[in-house]
C-alpha positions as CSV (number, residue, x, y, z in Angstrom):
1,M,33.2,139.1,5.1
2,S,36.9,138.5,5.7
3,V,39.1,140.3,8.2
4,N,36.5,141.1,10.8
5,Y,35.7,140.0,14.3
6,F,32.9,137.5,13.6
7,Q,32.6,134.8,16.3
8,G,30.6,131.7,16.7
9,T,29.7,129.2,14.0
10,I,28.6,129.5,10.4
11,P,24.8,129.6,10.1
12,S,23.6,126.6,8.3
13,E,21.1,128.9,6.5
14,L,24.0,130.0,4.2
15,G,23.6,126.7,2.5
16,R,20.4,128.0,0.9
17,L,22.3,130.4,-1.3
18,L,22.4,127.9,-4.1
19,N,23.7,130.3,-6.7
20,L,26.6,131.5,-4.6
21,T,30.0,131.4,-6.4
22,Y,32.3,133.1,-3.9
23,L,32.4,132.7,-0.2
24,Q,35.2,134.3,1.8
25,I,35.1,134.5,5.6
26,S,38.8,134.3,6.3
27,E,40.6,136.0,9.2
28,N,37.8,136.0,11.7
29,N,37.2,134.2,15.0
30,L,34.7,131.7,13.7
31,S,34.8,128.2,15.1
32,G,33.1,124.8,15.1
33,V,32.2,122.4,12.4
34,V,31.3,123.7,8.9
35,P,27.6,123.0,8.4
36,P,27.0,120.2,5.8
37,S,24.7,122.5,3.9
38,I,27.7,124.6,2.8
39,Y,29.0,121.6,0.9
40,N,25.8,121.5,-1.1
41,I,26.4,124.8,-2.9
42,S,27.6,123.2,-6.1
43,S,27.9,126.6,-7.8
44,L,30.9,127.6,-5.6
45,R,34.1,128.5,-7.4
46,H,36.0,130.0,-4.5
47,L,35.8,128.9,-0.8
48,D,38.0,130.7,1.7
49,F,37.9,129.7,5.4
50,T,41.6,130.6,6.2
51,Y,42.7,131.7,9.6
52,N,39.7,130.9,11.8
53,Q,39.2,128.1,14.4
54,F,37.2,125.6,12.4
55,D,37.5,122.0,13.2
56,G,36.1,118.6,12.1
57,K,36.7,116.8,8.9
58,I,36.4,117.8,5.3
59,P,33.9,115.6,3.4
60,Q,35.7,113.1,1.2
61,D,33.3,113.8,-1.7
62,I,34.0,117.6,-1.8
63,G,35.5,117.2,-5.3
64,F,32.1,115.9,-6.5
65,T,29.9,118.4,-4.7
66,F,32.1,121.4,-5.9
67,P,32.8,120.4,-9.5
68,N,33.3,124.0,-10.5
69,L,35.8,124.8,-7.8
70,L,38.8,127.0,-8.7
71,G,40.2,127.9,-5.3
72,L,39.9,126.1,-2.0
73,Y,41.5,127.8,1.0
74,L,41.3,126.1,4.4
75,G,44.7,127.0,5.9
76,G,45.1,128.1,9.5
77,N,42.4,126.2,11.2
78,Q,42.0,123.0,13.2
79,F,40.6,120.6,10.6
80,T,41.4,116.9,11.0
81,G,41.1,113.7,9.1
82,H,42.5,112.8,5.7
83,L,42.7,115.0,2.6
84,P,39.7,114.5,0.4
85,I,40.6,112.0,-2.3
86,S,37.9,113.4,-4.6
87,L,39.7,116.7,-5.1
88,S,41.0,115.5,-8.4
89,N,37.4,115.5,-9.7
90,A,37.3,119.3,-9.4
91,S,39.3,119.4,-12.7
92,G,39.5,123.2,-12.9
93,L,41.1,123.6,-9.5
94,Q,43.8,126.2,-9.6
95,E,44.8,126.7,-6.0
96,F,44.3,124.9,-2.7
97,N,45.7,125.7,0.7
98,F,45.3,123.2,3.5
99,A,48.3,124.5,5.5
100,E,48.5,124.7,9.3
101,N,45.8,122.3,10.3
102,N,45.8,118.8,11.8
103,F,45.4,116.7,8.7
104,T,46.8,113.2,8.9
105,G,47.3,110.2,6.6
106,T,49.1,110.2,3.3
107,M,49.4,112.8,0.6
108,L,47.1,112.4,-2.4
109,T,48.7,110.7,-5.4
110,N,46.0,111.6,-8.0
111,L,46.5,115.3,-8.2
112,G,48.5,115.1,-11.5
113,S,45.2,115.3,-13.4
114,L,44.7,118.9,-12.2
115,K,46.2,120.5,-15.3
116,D,45.3,124.1,-14.2
117,L,46.8,123.8,-10.7
118,V,49.0,126.8,-9.9
119,R,49.5,126.8,-6.1
120,L,49.4,123.9,-3.6
121,T,50.3,124.1,0.0
122,V,49.8,121.5,2.7
123,A,52.5,122.8,5.1
124,G,52.2,122.4,8.8
125,N,50.2,119.2,9.1
126,Q,50.9,115.6,10.1
127,L,50.9,114.1,6.6
128,E,53.1,111.1,5.8
129,T,54.5,109.3,2.9
130,D,53.0,106.0,2.0
131,K,55.5,103.3,2.9
132,A,55.2,101.6,-0.4
133,E,54.8,104.6,-2.7
134,G,57.1,107.1,-1.0
135,F,57.2,110.4,-2.7
136,S,55.2,109.2,-5.7
137,F,52.8,112.2,-5.1
138,L,55.6,114.5,-6.2
139,T,56.0,112.4,-9.4
140,S,52.3,112.8,-10.0
141,L,52.5,116.5,-9.5
142,T,55.1,116.9,-12.3
143,N,52.2,116.5,-14.7
144,C,50.8,119.8,-13.5
145,S,52.6,121.9,-16.1
146,N,51.1,125.2,-14.7
147,L,52.2,124.6,-11.1
148,Q,54.1,127.7,-9.8
149,A,54.3,127.1,-6.0
150,L,54.5,123.8,-4.0
151,N,54.8,123.8,-0.2
152,I,54.9,120.5,1.7
153,A,57.0,121.8,4.6
154,A,56.6,120.8,8.3
155,N,54.9,117.4,7.9
156,R,56.2,113.9,8.4
157,F,57.2,113.0,4.8
158,Q,60.3,110.8,4.9
159,G,62.5,109.0,2.5
160,E,64.6,110.3,-0.4
161,L,63.5,113.0,-2.8
162,P,62.8,111.3,-6.1
163,A,64.9,112.0,-9.3
164,S,61.6,112.8,-10.9
165,I,61.6,116.1,-9.2
166,A,63.6,117.3,-12.2
167,N,60.5,116.8,-14.3
168,F,58.6,119.7,-12.8
169,S,57.8,122.4,-15.3
170,T,60.1,125.4,-15.5
171,A,56.9,127.4,-14.5
172,L,57.6,126.2,-10.9
173,Q,58.8,129.3,-8.9
174,Q,58.6,128.1,-5.3
175,L,59.6,124.6,-4.0
176,I,59.4,124.3,-0.2
177,V,60.0,120.9,1.3
178,G,61.7,121.8,4.7
179,E,61.1,120.4,8.2
180,N,60.4,116.9,7.1
181,P,62.6,113.8,7.9
182,I,63.9,113.6,4.4
183,S,67.1,111.6,3.8
184,G,69.5,110.9,0.9
185,S,71.0,113.7,-1.1
186,I,69.8,116.7,-3.0
187,P,68.7,115.4,-6.4
188,E,71.1,116.8,-9.1
189,G,68.1,117.3,-11.4
190,I,66.6,119.9,-9.1
191,T,69.0,122.4,-10.7
192,S,67.1,122.0,-14.0
193,L,64.1,123.9,-12.5
194,I,65.4,127.2,-13.9
195,G,62.2,129.0,-13.1
196,L,62.7,128.7,-9.3
197,T,62.9,132.0,-7.3
198,R,62.6,130.2,-3.9
199,L,64.1,126.9,-2.9
200,V,63.8,125.7,0.7
201,I,65.2,122.4,1.9
202,T,65.7,122.7,5.6
203,I,65.7,120.9,9.0
204,S,66.1,117.4,7.6
205,T,68.7,114.6,7.5
206,I,69.7,115.4,3.9
207,T,73.4,114.5,3.3
208,G,75.8,114.9,0.4
209,E,76.8,118.1,-1.2
210,I,75.2,121.1,-2.7
211,P,75.1,120.4,-6.5
212,E,77.8,122.1,-8.4
213,S,75.2,123.1,-11.0
214,I,73.3,125.2,-8.4
215,G,74.5,128.2,-10.4
216,T,72.1,127.4,-13.2
217,L,69.2,128.6,-11.0
218,E,69.9,132.2,-11.9
219,R,66.4,133.4,-10.9
220,L,66.7,132.3,-7.3
221,E,66.1,135.1,-4.8
222,D,65.8,132.9,-1.7
223,L,67.9,129.8,-1.1
224,R,67.6,128.0,2.3
225,M,69.4,124.8,3.1
226,Y,70.0,125.2,6.8
227,D,70.0,122.6,9.6
228,N,70.7,119.6,7.4
229,R,73.8,117.3,7.2
230,I,75.1,118.7,3.9
231,S,78.9,118.5,3.6
232,G,81.6,119.7,1.2
233,A,82.2,123.2,-0.1
234,I,79.9,125.9,-1.2
235,P,80.1,125.7,-5.0
236,E,81.8,128.6,-6.7
237,T,78.9,128.7,-9.2
238,I,76.7,130.1,-6.5
239,G,78.0,133.5,-7.6
240,N,76.0,133.1,-10.9
241,I,72.8,133.6,-8.9
242,T,73.0,137.3,-9.0
243,Q,69.4,137.8,-8.0
244,L,70.0,136.1,-4.6
245,G,68.7,138.2,-1.7
246,Q,68.6,135.6,1.0
247,L,71.0,132.7,1.6
248,Y,70.9,130.5,4.7
249,L,73.3,127.5,4.9
250,F,74.0,127.4,8.6
251,G,73.8,124.2,10.7
252,N,75.4,121.9,8.2
253,N,78.8,120.2,7.8
254,L,80.1,122.5,5.2
255,S,83.9,123.0,4.8
256,G,86.3,124.8,2.5
257,N,86.4,128.5,1.6
258,I,83.6,130.9,1.3
259,P,83.6,131.4,-2.5
260,P,84.8,134.8,-3.6
261,S,82.1,134.7,-6.4
262,L,79.5,135.3,-3.6
263,G,80.5,138.9,-4.0
264,N,78.6,138.9,-7.3
265,C,75.3,138.5,-5.3
266,K,74.8,142.2,-4.8
267,R,71.2,141.8,-3.6
268,L,72.5,140.1,-0.4
269,E,73.4,143.6,0.7
270,G,69.8,144.2,1.5
271,D,70.2,141.8,4.4
272,V,73.7,142.7,5.4
273,Y,72.5,144.3,8.6
274,S,71.0,141.0,9.8
275,F,74.2,139.2,8.7
276,G,76.2,141.6,10.9
277,I,74.0,141.1,13.9
278,L,74.3,137.3,13.4
279,L,78.1,137.5,13.5
280,L,78.0,139.5,16.7
281,E,75.6,136.9,18.2
282,M,77.8,134.0,17.2
283,F,81.1,135.5,18.5
284,T,79.8,137.1,21.7
285,G,77.3,134.4,22.6
286,R,74.8,137.2,23.3
287,K,71.4,138.0,21.8
288,P,70.2,141.5,20.8
289,T,67.7,141.3,23.6
290,D,70.2,140.3,26.3
291,M,69.4,141.8,29.7
292,A,73.0,142.6,30.2
293,F,72.7,145.6,27.8
294,E,71.9,148.9,29.3
295,D,68.7,150.7,28.2
296,S,70.7,152.9,25.8
297,Q,73.0,150.2,24.5
298,N,72.6,147.4,22.0
299,I,74.8,144.5,20.8
300,H,76.4,146.7,18.1
301,Q,77.4,149.4,20.6
302,F,78.4,146.8,23.2
303,T,80.8,145.1,20.8
304,K,82.2,148.3,19.3
305,A,83.1,149.7,22.7
306,A,85.1,146.6,23.6
307,L,87.2,146.4,20.4
308,P,90.0,145.6,20.3
309,E,91.5,145.6,23.8
310,R,88.6,143.9,25.6
311,V,87.7,141.4,22.9
312,M,88.5,138.4,25.1
313,E,86.2,139.7,27.8
314,I,83.1,139.8,25.5
315,A,83.9,136.8,23.3
316,E,81.9,133.5,23.7
317,P,84.2,131.5,26.1
318,S,83.8,128.2,24.2
319,L,85.7,129.8,21.3
320,F,89.0,129.6,23.2
321,S,88.3,127.0,25.9
322,E,91.0,124.7,24.7
323,V,93.7,127.4,24.9
324,G,95.7,127.1,28.1
325,G,99.2,127.0,29.5
326,E,102.1,129.4,29.3
327,D,104.3,127.8,26.6
328,D,105.1,129.6,23.4
329,D,102.7,127.5,21.2
330,N,99.7,128.3,23.4
331,K,100.6,132.0,23.5
332,T,100.9,132.0,19.7
333,R,97.6,130.2,19.3
334,E,95.8,132.6,21.7
335,G,97.2,135.5,19.8
336,K,95.8,134.2,16.5
337,I,92.4,133.5,18.1
338,K,92.4,137.1,19.5
339,D,93.3,138.6,16.1
340,C,90.7,136.5,14.4
341,L,88.0,137.5,16.9
342,V,88.8,141.1,16.5
343,A,88.7,140.9,12.7
344,M,85.4,139.0,12.7
345,L,83.7,141.3,15.2
346,K,84.9,144.3,13.3
347,I,83.0,142.9,10.2
348,G,79.9,142.4,12.4
349,V,80.1,145.9,13.6
350,S,80.6,147.3,10.1
351,C,77.7,145.3,8.7
352,S,75.4,146.4,11.5
353,M,75.9,150.2,11.2
354,E,72.7,152.1,11.6
355,A,73.1,154.0,8.4
356,P,72.8,151.6,5.3
357,G,75.4,153.7,3.4
358,E,78.0,153.0,6.2
359,R,77.6,149.2,6.1
360,M,80.2,147.0,4.6
361,D,79.8,145.7,1.0
362,M,79.2,142.0,0.8
363,R,82.0,141.7,-1.8
364,D,84.4,143.2,0.8
365,V,83.0,140.9,3.5
366,V,83.9,137.8,1.4
367,A,87.3,139.2,0.6
368,E,87.9,139.9,4.3
369,F,86.8,136.4,5.3
370,C,89.3,134.9,2.9
371,R,92.1,137.2,4.3
372,I,91.2,136.2,7.9
373,R,91.2,132.5,7.1
374,T,94.6,132.7,5.3
375,K,96.2,134.7,8.2
376,T,94.7,132.5,11.0
377,F,95.6,129.1,9.5
378,R,98.9,130.1,8.0
379,H,101.7,128.0,9.5
């Protein structure tokens, strides 16, 4: 009954189907409180209510009333209250999705007994860490040796990520902990999770540096560490992650050179167009949807038409706001800024060509960045 236009509430009469094993009514417009009779169907193995408008609380004894449960999917609703502490009693549970609701309280710390657990997401709630136990729930989950995906993003978990995070099984493929007030540094042991294909640590107060051993995560396809307080240089070993297709490190305090080894990450070419548009946005201060563009013009064409003579007209003013005066030093500085802007915008134009075959290779992009840096800051 999923993906329809059902409205209203769930009929309590459904609770009479005492031999029902699979109930999926996801992606409808159903609302209200789930009838108590539904929770009496002890034969249920899969229960999917995702993406409706259900509200109310989930019974705390759900793990006892559904002892045979394998999958519990409640994401994308308006459920409230605490996570049911009895979930660990459903010992065969493989997946549960409580994301995008209004759950409060602390995260369950007894889920380590769920040996068959494969996927767990509680992202997008208002869950918190226990002041005394901190991230002990992560330590507990390291006992789930079959866990492949863990998403706790967009909650209120705070404190430092525990060193025990290194004890997750190499079966773990996705670890998403972004948009939480996490502090401290990135645990060095996180790079021992060699099965990871996606690692997201974003929008937090994380400090320190990206571990030099990040290159051991050779299966990573998606690495996001943006909008933190990470400092230092991007490790040269990042070039070992040749499967990398998405890399987002903006909004930090990184310094040093862009490592030439990044050119080994050939799959980044798939997103080279977005990278080019991002460069044009950064250096012109305009968005692709800017009203200043004529109907037949876009940010790529706008920038291309201005290069190189009118670069100072289209550039974001704050980039050269400190340049002033007519003395030789200021003229030299302004000349270097202009040359740098032209070079960077040319890269943006090249990366955002309409035809993929005409776009700049990422290896060449990195080499050009290094050349621009050397020329601009050479005394």
